[in-house]
N, C-alpha and C positions, 0 to 999 in steps of 0.2 A: 148480498151483502152489498152487492153493485146495486141492486134494488135501493135500498137502504140506502145508500151514497148517494142516488142518485135524490131520493125525497128529500134529503138532508140540504143537499145543493138547491132545490125548490122550493124548501123555505127561507136558509139562514139566505143564500145568496141571489133571490131574483130577480133581480135590478138586470144583470147584464151574464152573458156567457165570459166574459174575463173576468169579472168576480167569480165566477162558478170554478171558473178554474183555479183561481188565483187562492179562494176558500180550499178547493178539493187537495192540492198539494202543500198547503199550511198541512192539513192533517192526517195527511197522508206521509208525505217525505219531511215534516216538520220544515220544511223553506220555500221563500219564494218561488214561482220560476223563474228561469231566462228567461231573456224575452223572444227570443226562438221558440223555445218553452211553451210559452204565453200563444204565442204565432198556432204554432201546430195544432197544440192539443186543441184551442178554443176553433179553430175550423173545424177537428174532429169531432169536437161537442154541440156545432151545429148541423151538422152534417148526417151525425148519427144518434144523437141524445144523449143523456145522465148514465145513463145506465150502463152505454156500449166504452164512452169517458171512464166510467170509475173501473170497467173491468181492466182499462189500461193502465191506468196508475198501479192497481191490484197486484199486476203483473210487471210492474219494472223489477230490477233488479233492485234498486233503493229502497223500495218496501218491501220486498222480501229477505234481503240478508241483512246483518249487522255490522260492519267494517269494524 
């Protein structure tokens, strides 16, 4: 699933890492990332790639559980 999310991010938000992070947060969490989340997640995305970034989002409590 992380690979598929990575492909989607590359197709739908190819311009910048910040756009990819924002799109991914909307898709997985249903909200925009905070400024701090955007900074941290963008750095991780740049260092480790889209698939690793997607795995992080898929393992967040906000993605796994519904309040």
